[in-house]
DOGU-118099 format. One line per 5 residues: number of its first residue (from 1); their letters; for each residue x, y, z of N, C-alpha, C. Coordinates in pm, 1 decimal, always signed. Layout:
% DOGU-118099
NUM = a = X Y Z X Y Z X Y Z ~ ... $
This chain:
% DOGU-118099
1 = mntkr = +83.3 -116.3 +0.0 +0.0 +0.0 +0.0 +88.3 +123.3 +0.0 ~ +86.1 +191.7 -111.0 +171.2 +307.7 -127.1 +99.9 +431.5 -74.5 ~ +150.1 +485.8 +32.1 +92.8 +607.2 +89.1 +200.9 +713.1 +97.4 ~ +156.4 +836.9 +94.0 +250.4 +948.2 +103.2 +244.5 +1005.4 +243.7 ~ +354.3 +1004.7 +310.2 +363.3 +1055.4 +446.4 +384.0 +1206.2 +442.7 $
6 = tigfy = +329.8 +1273.8 +540.7 +350.6 +1417.7 +552.5 +454.4 +1445.6 +659.8 ~ +486.4 +1573.1 +675.0 +583.3 +1612.3 +777.6 +528.7 +1579.5 +917.0 ~ +397.2 +1582.0 +933.0 +336.3 +1548.2 +1061.7 +367.3 +1406.1 +1104.8 ~ +370.8 +1313.8 +1010.3 +405.0 +1174.5 +1041.5 +547.6 +1165.3 +1094.0 ~ +638.5 +1233.7 +1027.7 +778.6 +1227.5 +1068.8 +802.4 +1299.4 +1201.9 $
11 = itvla = +726.8 +1405.5 +1226.9 +736.9 +1472.4 +1356.6 +686.1 +1379.7 +1467.4 ~ +579.8 +1304.7 +1438.2 +527.1 +1209.1 +1536.5 +629.3 +1100.4 +1567.4 ~ +694.7 +1049.8 +1465.8 +798.2 +947.7 +1486.1 +915.5 +1006.4 +1564.4 ~ +954.5 +1129.5 +1533.1 +1062.0 +1195.3 +1606.5 +1024.0 +1215.4 +1753.0 ~ +898.6 +1250.3 +1777.6 +851.9 +1267.4 +1916.2 +861.7 +1135.6 +1993.0 $
16 = aivaa = +829.2 +1025.4 +1927.7 +839.6 +895.0 +1993.6 +985.2 +859.2 +2022.6 ~ +1074.9 +893.4 +1932.6 +1216.8 +865.6 +1954.6 +1269.3 +947.7 +2072.2 ~ +1229.1 +1073.7 +2079.6 +1270.1 +1160.0 +2190.9 +1211.8 +1107.2 +2322.5 ~ +1086.7 +1059.7 +2317.5 +1024.8 +1002.7 +2438.1 +1099.7 +877.6 +2484.1 ~ +1141.8 +794.1 +2389.8 +1217.9 +674.4 +2425.7 +1352.7 +711.5 +2487.3 $
21 = aglic = +1416.2 +815.5 +2434.5 +1542.3 +861.8 +2493.8 +1517.8 +915.6 +2634.9 ~ +1406.4 +983.9 +2654.0 +1371.4 +1032.0 +2787.2 +1348.1 +919.4 +2884.5 ~ +1287.1 +813.0 +2836.1 +1262.2 +696.1 +2920.9 +1393.1 +633.4 +2967.5 ~ +1492.0 +632.0 +2881.5 +1623.5 +580.0 +2919.4 +1687.0 +669.8 +3025.8 ~ +1672.8 +801.8 +3008.6 +1727.2 +895.3 +3109.1 +1654.5 +882.6 +3242.3 $
26 = yssaq = +1523.9 +856.5 +3236.7 +1446.8 +846.7 +3360.6 +1488.5 +725.8 +3443.3 ~ +1543.9 +624.5 +3379.2 +1587.2 +506.8 +3454.0 +1703.1 +538.2 +3547.1 ~ +1774.8 +647.8 +3522.4 +1885.2 +684.9 +3610.7 +1843.3 +787.0 +3716.5 ~ +1716.1 +824.7 +3720.3 +1668.7 +919.1 +3821.9 +1668.9 +851.5 +3958.8 ~ +1689.3 +931.7 +4062.3 +1697.6 +875.4 +4197.3 +1560.9 +833.4 +4249.6 $
31 = nklpi = +1459.5 +916.3 +4232.9 +1323.9 +884.9 +4277.8 +1237.6 +862.3 +4154.3 ~ +1180.8 +743.5 +4143.4 +1104.9 +709.0 +4023.0 +964.1 +664.6 +4059.4 ~ +871.9 +689.0 +3966.9 +736.4 +637.3 +3977.5 +712.6 +542.0 +3860.6 ~ +655.4 +424.8 +3885.2 +629.8 +331.7 +3775.3 +530.8 +386.4 +3672.0 ~ +437.9 +471.0 +3714.3 +338.6 +523.2 +3620.8 +403.2 +610.8 +3513.5 $
36 = vnvlt = +513.2 +675.9 +3547.1 +584.1 +758.2 +3448.3 +642.3 +668.6 +3339.5 ~ +700.5 +557.1 +3380.1 +752.2 +461.8 +3281.6 +640.7 +408.7 +3193.0 ~ +527.5 +376.0 +3252.8 +414.9 +319.5 +3177.9 +360.7 +420.7 +3077.6 ~ +339.1 +543.5 +3121.0 +282.8 +645.2 +3031.8 +378.4 +680.9 +2918.7 ~ +505.6 +693.2 +2948.7 +603.2 +725.3 +2844.6 +617.0 +610.3 +2745.8 $
41 = aaavv = +622.8 +488.0 +2797.3 +630.7 +371.7 +2708.3 +504.4 +358.4 +2624.4 ~ +388.8 +391.1 +2681.2 +263.3 +384.4 +2606.0 +263.6 +482.5 +2489.7 ~ +321.7 +600.2 +2508.5 +330.2 +697.4 +2399.4 +416.1 +642.3 +2285.1 ~ +524.2 +575.5 +2319.4 +610.7 +515.5 +2217.3 +538.1 +400.7 +2147.9 ~ +465.5 +319.8 +2224.1 +392.4 +206.1 +2166.8 +281.4 +253.6 +2072.8 $
46 = vvaal = +216.7 +364.2 +2106.0 +111.7 +417.8 +2018.7 +168.4 +451.9 +1881.6 ~ +284.0 +513.8 +1878.1 +345.0 +549.3 +1750.1 +392.6 +424.4 +1676.1 ~ +447.0 +328.3 +1749.7 +487.8 +202.4 +1685.9 +366.6 +130.8 +1626.8 ~ +255.3 +131.6 +1699.2 +131.8 +70.5 +1647.7 +81.5 +144.9 +1524.7 ~ +94.8 +277.2 +1524.1 +56.0 +356.4 +1407.6 +134.8 +314.1 +1284.9 $
51 = iilsr = +264.8 +298.9 +1300.6 +349.6 +260.8 +1187.7 +312.2 +121.5 +1137.4 ~ +296.3 +27.8 +1229.3 +263.2 -109.7 +1190.3 +125.3 -117.0 +1126.2 ~ +26.4 -55.4 +1189.0 -109.4 -61.2 +1135.1 -121.1 +9.9 +1000.7 ~ -47.6 +119.6 +982.6 -55.0 +188.4 +853.8 +9.4 +105.9 +743.0 ~ +105.8 +23.9 +777.5 +166.1 -66.0 +678.2 +73.3 -183.5 +645.2 $
56 = vmgfk = +7.0 -235.6 +746.3 -77.1 -354.4 +727.3 -212.7 -319.1 +666.7 ~ -278.9 -218.2 +724.5 -415.6 -185.7 +685.4 -424.5 -71.3 +584.8 ~ -315.7 -4.4 +560.3 -324.1 +119.7 +484.8 -360.8 +229.6 +582.4 ~ -343.6 +352.0 +541.4 -367.7 +461.0 +634.2 -516.2 +490.4 +643.5 ~ -566.9 +495.7 +763.5 -707.1 +529.4 +790.8 -711.7 +666.0 +858.5 $
61 = swmnl = -822.3 +734.0 +844.9 -832.4 +869.8 +899.5 -822.9 +872.1 +1052.3 ~ -866.7 +765.9 +1120.4 -860.5 +763.2 +1266.1 -717.0 +751.9 +1317.1 ~ -624.2 +718.4 +1231.2 -484.7 +708.5 +1273.1 -423.5 +845.4 +1300.8 ~ -490.2 +953.0 +1255.4 -443.1 +1088.2 +1287.0 -451.4 +1116.7 +1436.2 ~ -528.7 +1038.5 +1509.5 -542.2 +1057.4 +1653.4 -418.2 +1012.3 +1731.1 $
66 = aamlg = -325.6 +945.3 +1666.5 -206.5 +894.0 +1735.0 -123.2 +1007.0 +1794.8 ~ -110.1 +1117.3 +1723.1 -30.9 +1229.3 +1775.6 -98.3 +1290.6 +1897.6 ~ -230.8 +1301.3 +1893.9 -301.6 +1357.4 +2009.2 -293.7 +1264.3 +2129.3 ~ -304.9 +1135.1 +2104.9 -294.0 +1038.9 +2214.6 -152.8 +1039.4 +2272.5 ~ -52.4 +1049.2 +2186.7 +85.7 +1059.3 +2234.1 +107.5 +1183.4 +2318.6 $
71 = aflma = +49.4 +1296.5 +2277.2 +61.0 +1420.2 +2355.2 -7.0 +1405.7 +2490.2 ~ -122.7 +1343.1 +2491.4 -195.3 +1321.7 +2616.8 -114.7 +1234.8 +2712.8 ~ -57.0 +1127.9 +2662.7 +22.1 +1037.5 +2746.9 +149.8 +1104.7 +2797.3 ~ +216.8 +1180.4 +2711.6 +339.7 +1247.5 +2754.5 +310.6 +1358.7 +2855.0 ~ +198.4 +1426.9 +2839.2 +162.2 +1529.9 +2936.8 +137.3 +1466.6 +3073.4 $
76 = galvq = +68.3 +1353.6 +3076.2 +45.1 +1283.0 +3201.9 +174.3 +1235.4 +3264.8 ~ +265.1 +1184.1 +3182.1 +392.8 +1136.4 +3233.2 +476.7 +1250.9 +3289.4 ~ +477.4 +1362.3 +3219.4 +556.8 +1476.2 +3265.5 +503.4 +1531.8 +3397.1 ~ +372.8 +1542.9 +3408.3 +312.9 +1594.1 +3532.7 +339.5 +1497.3 +3648.0 ~ +320.1 +1369.2 +3625.0 +342.1 +1270.4 +3731.0 +488.5 +1262.1 +3772.6 $
81 = sfttq = +580.0 +1288.1 +3679.4 +721.9 +1276.9 +3713.4 +765.4 +1383.1 +3813.0 ~ +698.2 +1496.2 +3815.9 +737.2 +1602.3 +3908.6 +694.2 +1574.6 +4052.3 ~ +599.1 +1484.1 +4073.2 +547.5 +1463.5 +4208.7 +654.3 +1411.2 +4304.6 ~ +744.5 +1328.4 +4257.4 +848.8 +1275.1 +4345.6 +975.8 +1359.0 +4342.0 ~ +982.1 +1456.8 +4253.1 +1106.5 +1531.1 +4234.8 +1105.7 +1670.2 +4296.5 $
86 = ldalg = +992.4 +1716.9 +4343.4 +987.1 +1853.1 +4397.6 +1079.3 +1870.1 +4517.4 ~ +1079.0 +1774.2 +4607.6 +1169.5 +1782.9 +4723.4 +1315.1 +1779.7 +4678.3 ~ +1346.3 +1690.6 +4584.5 +1484.3 +1679.2 +4537.5 +1530.6 +1808.2 +4471.7 ~ +1443.3 +1872.4 +4394.7 +1481.7 +1998.8 +4332.0 +1500.5 +2108.4 +4436.7 ~ +1416.8 +2107.1 +4539.0 +1434.3 +2203.1 +4648.9 +1563.1 +2179.2 +4724.4 $
91 = ylvag = +1595.6 +2052.5 +4747.0 +1721.4 +2020.7 +4815.0 +1841.7 +2061.5 +4730.1 ~ +1828.2 +2051.1 +4597.7 +1936.3 +2093.3 +4509.1 +1959.4 +2243.9 +4521.0 ~ +1852.1 +2319.9 +4523.2 +1864.1 +2465.8 +4536.5 +1922.5 +2503.4 +4673.0 ~ +1882.7 +2428.5 +4775.6 +1932.0 +2457.1 +4910.9 +2074.8 +2407.9 +4933.1 ~ +2127.5 +2330.1 +4841.0 +2263.1 +2281.1 +4854.4 +2273.7 +2148.1 +4926.1 $
96 = lytmd = +2160.6 +2084.1 +4954.4 +2163.4 +1956.1 +5024.2 +2183.2 +1838.2 +4928.6 ~ +2147.3 +1856.8 +4801.3 +2169.8 +1755.1 +4698.2 +2271.0 +1810.1 +4599.0 ~ +2339.1 +1719.4 +4532.4 +2427.3 +1760.0 +4423.9 +2353.9 +1741.8 +4291.1 ~ +2409.2 +1798.4 +4188.9 +2348.5 +1788.7 +4056.5 +2343.5 +1643.7 +4008.1 ~ +2438.2 +1561.4 +4052.3 +2440.7 +1420.8 +4012.0 +2316.1 +1345.8 +4059.0 $
101 = qvigf = +2255.6 +1390.1 +4167.3 +2140.4 +1320.3 +4221.7 +2010.9 +1351.6 +4146.8 ~ +2006.2 +1459.9 +4071.9 +1882.7 +1496.5 +4002.0 +1899.8 +1509.0 +3851.2 ~ +2019.5 +1485.9 +3800.3 +2042.9 +1506.1 +3657.4 +1961.7 +1409.2 +3571.2 ~ +1939.8 +1287.8 +3616.5 +1859.5 +1192.6 +3539.7 +1717.0 +1242.6 +3520.1 ~ +1660.6 +1296.8 +3626.0 +1525.8 +1352.0 +3614.6 +1523.9 +1476.0 +3526.7 $
106 = lryav = +1622.0 +1563.7 +3542.0 +1623.7 +1686.1 +3461.7 +1635.5 +1655.2 +3313.3 ~ +1716.7 +1557.1 +3279.4 +1726.8 +1515.4 +3138.2 +1593.0 +1460.5 +3089.6 ~ +1528.6 +1378.5 +3172.8 +1397.9 +1325.4 +3135.6 +1297.2 +1438.2 +3116.8 ~ +1295.9 +1533.9 +3208.1 +1197.9 +1642.7 +3200.5 +1215.5 +1723.3 +3072.5 ~ +1338.3 +1750.7 +3034.8 +1363.0 +1826.1 +2911.7 +1319.9 +1744.7 +2790.3 $
111 = laavs = +1358.6 +1618.1 +2785.6 +1321.4 +1533.7 +2671.2 +1171.1 +1510.2 +2664.7 ~ +1106.4 +1493.5 +2778.6 +961.3 +1474.6 +2779.6 +890.2 +1600.9 +2733.4 ~ +940.1 +1717.3 +2772.7 +879.4 +1842.7 +2728.9 +896.8 +1862.6 +2578.1 ~ +1013.0 +1828.3 +2525.7 +1035.8 +1837.7 +2381.0 +945.4 +1740.2 +2307.1 ~ +935.3 +1618.8 +2358.0 +847.5 +1519.3 +2296.9 +701.9 +1565.5 +2299.5 $
116 = lllfi = +658.7 +1619.8 +2411.5 +522.6 +1671.7 +2422.6 +499.2 +1782.5 +2320.5 ~ +593.2 +1872.8 +2306.8 +580.7 +1981.4 +2210.3 +573.3 +1928.1 +2067.3 ~ +656.1 +1829.5 +2035.5 +651.9 +1769.5 +1901.9 +519.1 +1699.1 +1876.5 ~ +467.7 +1627.5 +1975.1 +337.3 +1563.6 +1959.6 +227.2 +1667.6 +1937.9 ~ +234.2 +1778.2 +2009.5 +132.4 +1882.8 +1993.4 +140.4 +1943.4 +1853.8 $
121 = iasft = +260.6 +1970.2 +1805.9 +276.3 +2024.0 +1670.6 +222.4 +1925.1 +1567.8 ~ +254.7 +1798.3 +1584.4 +210.4 +1697.0 +1488.0 +59.2 +1676.8 +1492.5 ~ -3.5 +1704.1 +1604.9 -147.6 +1681.8 +1614.6 -226.9 +1782.8 +1532.6 ~ -164.7 +1892.1 +1489.7 -232.0 +1990.4 +1405.9 -218.1 +1960.1 +1256.7 ~ -151.1 +1852.3 +1222.9 -131.0 +1818.0 +1081.5 -189.1 +1680.4 +1053.4 $
126 = dlnka = -216.8 +1656.2 +927.1 -250.6 +1520.0 +885.2 -121.1 +1440.6 +878.7 ~ -132.8 +1311.3 +901.8 -12.5 +1227.7 +897.9 +8.6 +1162.8 +761.9 ~ -89.3 +1179.5 +670.9 -83.8 +1112.8 +541.8 -151.8 +1199.3 +437.4 ~ -95.6 +1200.2 +317.2 -160.5 +1269.4 +206.6 -258.9 +1174.5 +139.9 ~ -372.6 +1225.8 +103.9 -474.0 +1142.0 +38.2 -441.3 +1118.6 -106.2 $
């Protein structure tokens, strides 16, 4: 099935790659929540399912929802990730923690925010040309 991909499709794939890199960084964070791993991994799985389903079934109009679902999942993951890190960030400012103790989370937060932004941008575009 020959379909023409738009820039929105590639932005969605890039957002999933950035989210996966963030997930790797989050594994080195000192305080972790399992729900953050689940939500971030779910965003990556949604994009992987989009790619597989578009190859198998051809592109359907409902597949445009993948970018919005990815944005929703990454927003939830980013918000939940801060719940265990607020004390650590305060301790860092107060000088009680070193940067090594929170750098894993900070890298995740930056990558998750970039991924969220990419998903939001991609959600305003079609992922396939008709």
